[in-house]
DSSP file (Angstrom, degrees, kcal/mol; ACC not computed):
  #  RESIDUE AA STRUCTURE BP1 BP2  ACC     N-H-->O    O-->H-N    N-H-->O    O-->H-N    TCO  KAPPA ALPHA  PHI   PSI    X-CA   Y-CA   Z-CA
    1    1 A M     >        0   0    0      0, 0.0     4,-1.9     0, 0.0     5,-0.2   0.000 360.0 360.0 360.0 -43.9   31.0   78.1  -61.4
    2    2 A I  H  >  +     0   0    0      1,-0.2     4,-2.5     2,-0.2     5,-0.2   0.919 360.0  52.9 -64.5 -42.3   31.3   74.4  -60.4
    3    3 A R  H  > S+     0   0    0      1,-0.2     4,-2.4     2,-0.2     5,-0.2   0.921 108.9  48.7 -61.3 -44.8   34.7   75.0  -58.9
    4    4 A G  H  > S+     0   0    0      1,-0.2     4,-1.9     2,-0.2    -1,-0.2   0.895 112.6  46.9 -63.6 -40.9   33.6   77.9  -56.8
    5    5 A S  H  X S+     0   0    0     -4,-1.9     4,-2.2     2,-0.2    -1,-0.2   0.883 112.1  50.6 -70.5 -36.7   30.6   76.0  -55.4
    6    6 A L  H  X S+     0   0    0     -4,-2.5     4,-2.6     2,-0.2     5,-0.2   0.910 109.8  50.0 -66.6 -40.9   32.6   72.9  -54.6
    7    7 A V  H  X S+     0   0    0     -4,-2.4     4,-2.6    -5,-0.2    -1,-0.2   0.907 110.9  50.7 -62.4 -40.5   35.3   74.9  -52.8
    8    8 A S  H  X S+     0   0    0     -4,-1.9     4,-2.2    -5,-0.2    -2,-0.2   0.915 111.4  46.9 -63.5 -43.1   32.6   76.6  -50.8
    9    9 A V  H  X S+     0   0    0     -4,-2.2     4,-2.0     2,-0.2    -2,-0.2   0.926 114.5  46.4 -65.9 -44.3   30.9   73.2  -49.8
   10   10 A I  H  X S+     0   0    0     -4,-2.6     4,-2.2     2,-0.2    -2,-0.2   0.906 112.2  50.8 -65.2 -41.1   34.3   71.7  -48.9
   11   11 A Y  H  X S+     0   0    0     -4,-2.6     4,-1.7    -5,-0.2    -1,-0.2   0.908 109.2  51.3 -63.0 -41.3   35.3   74.7  -46.9
   12   12 A R  H  X S+     0   0    0     -4,-2.2     4,-0.8     1,-0.2    -1,-0.2   0.893 110.3  49.3 -62.9 -39.2   32.0   74.7  -45.0
   13   13 A Q  H >< S+     0   0    0     -4,-2.0     3,-0.5     1,-0.2     4,-0.5   0.871 108.0  53.5 -68.2 -36.4   32.5   71.0  -44.1
   14   14 A T  H >< S+     0   0    0     -4,-2.2     3,-0.8     1,-0.2    -1,-0.2   0.827 102.7  58.1 -69.0 -29.3   36.1   71.6  -42.9
   15   15 A L  H 3< S+     0   0    0     -4,-1.7    -1,-0.2     1,-0.2    -2,-0.2   0.777 102.6  55.1 -68.6 -24.2   34.8   74.3  -40.5
   16   16 A R  T << S+     0   0    0     -4,-0.8    -1,-0.2    -3,-0.5    -2,-0.2   0.581  87.4 102.8 -84.2 -10.2   32.5   71.7  -38.9
   17   17 A L  S <  S-     0   0    0     -3,-0.8     2,-0.1    -4,-0.5    -3,-0.0  -0.386  76.4-116.0 -72.1 149.3   35.4   69.3  -38.2
   18   18 A S     >  -     0   0    0      1,-0.1     4,-2.0    -2,-0.1     5,-0.2  -0.443  27.9-109.6 -77.8 162.4   36.8   69.1  -34.7
   19   19 A C  H  > S+     0   0    0      1,-0.2     4,-1.7     2,-0.2     5,-0.2   0.864 115.9  53.3 -62.6 -37.5   40.4   70.2  -34.1
   20   20 A D  H  > S+     0   0    0      1,-0.2     4,-1.3     2,-0.2    -1,-0.2   0.920 112.2  42.5 -66.8 -43.5   41.5   66.6  -33.5
   21   21 A S  H  > S+     0   0    0      1,-0.2     4,-0.7     2,-0.2    -1,-0.2   0.823 110.9  56.6 -74.3 -29.0   40.1   65.2  -36.7
   22   22 A A  H  < S+     0   0    0     -4,-2.0     3,-0.3     1,-0.2    -1,-0.2   0.863 105.6  51.4 -69.1 -34.9   41.3   68.2  -38.7
   23   23 A K  H  < S+     0   0    0     -4,-1.7    -1,-0.2     1,-0.2    -2,-0.2   0.869 112.6  44.9 -69.6 -35.3   44.9   67.7  -37.6
   24   24 A S  H  < S+     0   0    0     -4,-1.3     2,-1.0    -5,-0.2    -1,-0.2   0.560  93.0  91.8 -85.7  -6.7   44.9   64.0  -38.6
   25   25 A S    ><  +     0   0    0     -4,-0.7     3,-0.7    -3,-0.3     4,-0.2  -0.753  42.3 169.8 -94.4  99.9   43.2   64.7  -42.0
   26   26 A A  G >   +     0   0    0     -2,-1.0     3,-1.1     1,-0.2     4,-0.3   0.591  66.6  80.9 -81.0 -10.9   45.9   65.2  -44.6
   27   27 A A  G >  S+     0   0    0      1,-0.2     3,-1.3     2,-0.2    -1,-0.2   0.728  74.5  73.8 -69.3 -20.5   43.3   65.0  -47.3
   28   28 A L  G X  S+     0   0    0     -3,-0.7     3,-1.2     1,-0.3    -1,-0.2   0.792  87.7  62.0 -64.3 -26.2   42.3   68.6  -46.8
   29   29 A T  G <  S+     0   0    0     -3,-1.1     3,-0.3     1,-0.3    -1,-0.3   0.711  99.1  55.9 -72.3 -18.8   45.5   69.7  -48.4
   30   30 A L  G <> S+     0   0    0     -3,-1.3     4,-2.4    -4,-0.3    -1,-0.3   0.234  74.1 110.1 -94.7  13.2   44.4   68.1  -51.7
   31   31 A M  H <> S+     0   0    0     -3,-1.2     4,-2.4     1,-0.2     5,-0.2   0.897  76.1  48.4 -58.9 -45.9   41.2   70.0  -51.9
   32   32 A S  H  > S+     0   0    0     -3,-0.3     4,-2.3     1,-0.2    -1,-0.2   0.900 112.0  49.0 -64.9 -41.0   42.1   72.2  -54.8
   33   33 A T  H  > S+     0   0    0     -4,-0.2     4,-2.1     2,-0.2    -1,-0.2   0.917 112.6  47.8 -64.1 -43.6   43.4   69.2  -56.9
   34   34 A D  H  X S+     0   0    0     -4,-2.4     4,-2.3     2,-0.2    -2,-0.2   0.900 111.3  50.3 -64.8 -41.0   40.2   67.3  -56.2
   35   35 A V  H  X S+     0   0    0     -4,-2.4     4,-2.5    -5,-0.2    -1,-0.2   0.911 110.4  50.0 -65.2 -41.9   38.0   70.2  -57.1
   36   36 A D  H  X S+     0   0    0     -4,-2.3     4,-2.3     1,-0.2    -1,-0.2   0.900 110.8  49.8 -62.1 -40.6   39.8   70.7  -60.3
   37   37 A R  H  X S+     0   0    0     -4,-2.1     4,-2.0     2,-0.2    -2,-0.2   0.894 111.6  47.8 -66.5 -40.1   39.4   67.1  -61.2
   38   38 A I  H  X S+     0   0    0     -4,-2.3     4,-2.3     2,-0.2    -2,-0.2   0.911 112.0  49.8 -66.4 -42.3   35.7   67.1  -60.5
   39   39 A A  H  X S+     0   0    0     -4,-2.5     4,-1.9     1,-0.2    -2,-0.2   0.894 111.1  49.3 -64.6 -39.5   35.2   70.3  -62.5
   40   40 A L  H  X S+     0   0    0     -4,-2.3     4,-2.2     2,-0.2    -1,-0.2   0.892 110.6  50.4 -65.9 -39.8   37.1   68.7  -65.5
   41   41 A T  H  X S+     0   0    0     -4,-2.0     4,-2.3     2,-0.2    -2,-0.2   0.892 109.0  51.5 -65.1 -39.8   35.0   65.6  -65.2
   42   42 A A  H  X S+     0   0    0     -4,-2.3     4,-1.7     2,-0.2    -1,-0.2   0.887 109.7  50.2 -64.2 -38.2   31.8   67.6  -65.2
   43   43 A Q  H  X S+     0   0    0     -4,-1.9     4,-2.1     2,-0.2    -2,-0.2   0.911 111.0  48.2 -66.4 -42.0   33.0   69.4  -68.3
   44   44 A K  H  X S+     0   0    0     -4,-2.2     4,-1.4     1,-0.2    -2,-0.2   0.865 108.6  54.2 -67.0 -35.3   33.8   66.2  -70.1
   45   45 A A  H  X S+     0   0    0     -4,-2.3     4,-0.7     2,-0.2    -1,-0.2   0.873 108.8  49.4 -65.2 -36.2   30.4   64.7  -69.2
   46   46 A F  H >X S+     0   0    0     -4,-1.7     4,-2.0     1,-0.2     3,-0.7   0.913 109.1  51.7 -66.3 -42.8   28.8   67.8  -70.7
   47   47 A D  H 3X S+     0   0    0     -4,-2.1     4,-2.1     1,-0.2    -1,-0.2   0.769  95.8  72.2 -65.2 -25.1   30.8   67.4  -73.9
   48   48 A L  H 3< S+     0   0    0     -4,-1.4    -1,-0.2     1,-0.2    -2,-0.2   0.874 113.6  22.6 -60.6 -39.0   29.8   63.7  -74.1
   49   49 A W  H <X S+     0   0    0     -3,-0.7     4,-0.9    -4,-0.7    -1,-0.2   0.714 122.2  56.5 -99.3 -23.2   26.2   64.7  -75.2
   50   50 A A  H  X S+     0   0    0     -4,-2.0     4,-2.4     2,-0.2    -3,-0.2   0.864  98.9  58.5 -79.1 -35.4   26.9   68.2  -76.6
   51   51 A C  H  X S+     0   0    0     -4,-2.1     4,-2.5     2,-0.2     5,-0.2   0.931 105.0  47.9 -64.8 -47.0   29.5   67.3  -79.2
   52   52 A P  H  > S+     0   0    0      0, 0.0     4,-2.2     0, 0.0    -1,-0.2   0.898 113.3  50.0 -60.6 -36.0   27.3   64.8  -81.2
   53   53 A L  H  X S+     0   0    0     -4,-0.9     4,-2.1     2,-0.2    -2,-0.2   0.914 110.5  49.6 -65.2 -42.2   24.5   67.3  -81.2
   54   54 A E  H  X S+     0   0    0     -4,-2.4     4,-2.2     1,-0.2    -1,-0.2   0.890 110.6  50.2 -63.6 -40.1   26.9   70.0  -82.4
   55   55 A I  H  X S+     0   0    0     -4,-2.5     4,-2.5     2,-0.2     5,-0.2   0.906 109.3  51.5 -65.4 -41.7   28.2   67.7  -85.2
   56   56 A A  H  X S+     0   0    0     -4,-2.2     4,-2.2     1,-0.2    -2,-0.2   0.905 110.9  47.5 -62.6 -41.9   24.6   66.9  -86.3
   57   57 A V  H  X S+     0   0    0     -4,-2.1     4,-2.5     2,-0.2    -1,-0.2   0.900 111.7  51.1 -65.7 -40.3   23.7   70.6  -86.5
   58   58 A A  H  X S+     0   0    0     -4,-2.2     4,-2.4     2,-0.2    -2,-0.2   0.913 110.9  47.3 -64.3 -42.5   26.9   71.4  -88.4
   59   59 A V  H  X S+     0   0    0     -4,-2.5     4,-2.4     2,-0.2    -1,-0.2   0.904 111.8  51.6 -65.7 -39.8   26.2   68.6  -91.0
   60   60 A F  H  X S+     0   0    0     -4,-2.2     4,-1.8    -5,-0.2    -2,-0.2   0.930 112.0  45.5 -61.4 -45.8   22.6   69.8  -91.3
   61   61 A L  H  X S+     0   0    0     -4,-2.5     4,-1.4     1,-0.2    -2,-0.2   0.883 112.9  50.4 -66.3 -37.6   23.8   73.4  -92.0
   62   62 A M  H  X S+     0   0    0     -4,-2.4     4,-2.8     1,-0.2     5,-0.4   0.887 108.2  53.4 -66.6 -37.6   26.4   72.2  -94.4
   63   63 A A  H  X S+     0   0    0     -4,-2.4     4,-1.7     1,-0.2    -2,-0.2   0.862 106.0  53.5 -64.9 -35.4   23.8   70.1  -96.2
   64   64 A R  H  < S+     0   0    0     -4,-1.8    -1,-0.2    -5,-0.2    -2,-0.2   0.848 115.5  40.2 -66.3 -33.0   21.6   73.1  -96.6
   65   65 A E  H  < S+     0   0    0     -4,-1.4    -2,-0.2    -5,-0.1    -1,-0.2   0.906 133.0  16.9 -83.6 -44.0   24.5   75.1  -98.2
   66   66 A V  H >< S-     0   0    0     -4,-2.8     3,-1.2     1,-0.3    -3,-0.2   0.439  89.2-150.5-115.0  -0.9   26.1   72.5 -100.5
   67   67 A G  G >< S-     0   0    0     -4,-1.7     3,-1.7    -5,-0.4    -1,-0.3  -0.408  71.1  -4.0  71.4-139.7   23.5   69.8 -100.8
   68   68 A W  G >  S+     0   0    0      1,-0.3     3,-1.6     2,-0.2     4,-0.4   0.614 117.2  81.7 -67.9 -11.3   24.6   66.2 -101.3
   69   69 A A  G <  S+     0   0    0     -3,-1.2     3,-0.3     1,-0.3    -1,-0.3   0.623  76.2  73.9 -68.8 -10.3   28.2   67.3 -101.6
   70   70 A C  G <> S+     0   0    0     -3,-1.7     4,-1.7     1,-0.2    -1,-0.3   0.641  78.9  75.2 -76.5 -13.2   28.3   67.3  -97.7
   71   71 A V  H <> S+     0   0    0     -3,-1.6     4,-2.7     2,-0.2     5,-0.2   0.924  91.7  52.0 -65.9 -44.2   28.3   63.5  -97.7
   72   72 A A  H  > S+     0   0    0     -4,-0.4     4,-2.3    -3,-0.3     5,-0.2   0.941 111.7  43.6 -62.0 -50.8   32.0   63.2  -98.7
   73   73 A P  H  > S+     0   0    0      0, 0.0     4,-2.4     0, 0.0    -1,-0.2   0.885 114.1  52.4 -63.0 -35.0   33.4   65.6  -96.0
   74   74 A T  H  X S+     0   0    0     -4,-1.7     4,-2.4     2,-0.2    -2,-0.2   0.931 110.9  46.2 -64.9 -45.3   31.2   64.0  -93.4
   75   75 A L  H  X S+     0   0    0     -4,-2.7     4,-2.0     1,-0.2    -1,-0.2   0.882 112.8  50.5 -64.5 -37.9   32.4   60.5  -94.2
   76   76 A L  H  X S+     0   0    0     -4,-2.3     4,-1.6    -5,-0.2    -1,-0.2   0.901 111.5  48.3 -65.6 -40.7   36.0   61.7  -94.3
   77   77 A A  H  < S+     0   0    0     -4,-2.4    -2,-0.2     1,-0.2    -1,-0.2   0.896 114.2  45.7 -67.8 -39.4   35.6   63.3  -90.9
   78   78 A L  H  < S+     0   0    0     -4,-2.4    -1,-0.2     1,-0.2    -2,-0.2   0.826 115.7  46.8 -72.7 -30.8   33.9   60.2  -89.4
   79   79 A G  H  <        0   0    0     -4,-2.0    -2,-0.2    -5,-0.2    -1,-0.2   0.745 360.0 360.0 -81.3 -23.9   36.5   57.9  -90.9
   80   80 A G     <        0   0    0     -4,-1.6    -1,-0.2    -5,-0.2    -2,-0.2   0.434 360.0 360.0 -99.1 360.0   39.6   59.9  -89.8
């Protein structure tokens, strides 16, 4: 979704360029690479806050099932 919207915005901006500036702009050829890099960065930024939350929920659910025995696997996972 991010990739499609970024390509659309960049394409719209390139249509507004004059012919002289479009010919001298070699950066337009790197549009797909830049969009992929931005989309990957956005995904990693999402994972930055989502992964700790996911781990906390998993430890909570494991604690409900096995009780205090969840401490050892949690410590091993955090240490390794």
